[in-house]
N, C-alpha and C positions, 0 to 999 in steps of 0.2 A: 601694319597699317590697316585701318578699317575704312571702308567705303560707305558713304552716305548719299542718299537721294532724298530730296525734299520737294514737295509740291507746294509752291508758294500760293498765297491767297491775296486777292485784291491788287495784283500787279500784272504787268504785261508778260513777264517771264512765266513759262509753264513748268520749268523744272530747274532745280539747282543740284549740282553733284560735286562732290569733293571727297578727299581722303584726309584723315587725321592720323598722324604718326603717334607713337607711344609717348612723345613729349607734348602732345596737343598742338602740333604745328600743321598748318593747312597746306595741302598739295593737290594739284590738278583740279582747281576750281573751275567749273564751267556752268554757264547759264544756257538754257534753251529758251529762245524768244527774248523779248525785251530789246533794249537799246544796245545792239550788238557791240559797237565800238567801246561804249562806256563799260559794259559788263566784261568785255575781254580785258580792259584795263584794270578793273578791280581784281580780276583773276591774277594778272601779272603782278600787281602791287602786293597782293596778299600771299603769294607763293612763299612758303617757308615761315610765314608770320604766326605768331601765338594766337590761337583760336579765341582765347578769353579776351585778349586785348582787342582783336578784330570785332568781336561781338559788342564790346563796350563802346568803341567809337562809332560803330554803324547803327546801333540800336536807336530808334526814334527818327532816323532820317526819313523825311516825308517827300513824296513825289505828287505834285499837282493837287494838294489838299486831300489825298486819299487816306491820310492817316498812317500810311506805310509806304514802302518802296522796295525795290528789289534788294537794296543793301540792308534795309531793315528786316526783310524776310530772311536774308542770309544770316543776320545776327540772331534771329529767333531760331533758325535751324542749328546754328552753332551752339546756342545755349542748351537746346534739347539734347544735342549730341554729347555735350559735356556733363550733363546732369546724371 
């Protein structure tokens, strides 16, 4: 497994961390800051999920007209990690 830490931009969360296994599955997803309950739920829902699939469904999600969201920032991070 490889660990990743991402500094999101334009959102309330200050940090996103997770691990990807050799098959590209997400593990131990955690957000620092942001909407605590919602972001914990995202972590639970995506545990063991395929990172490419997660990035595809979360990309472009908007929060309050910011043009991004914590979920969108996670998608961007996953895309970078998989590149």
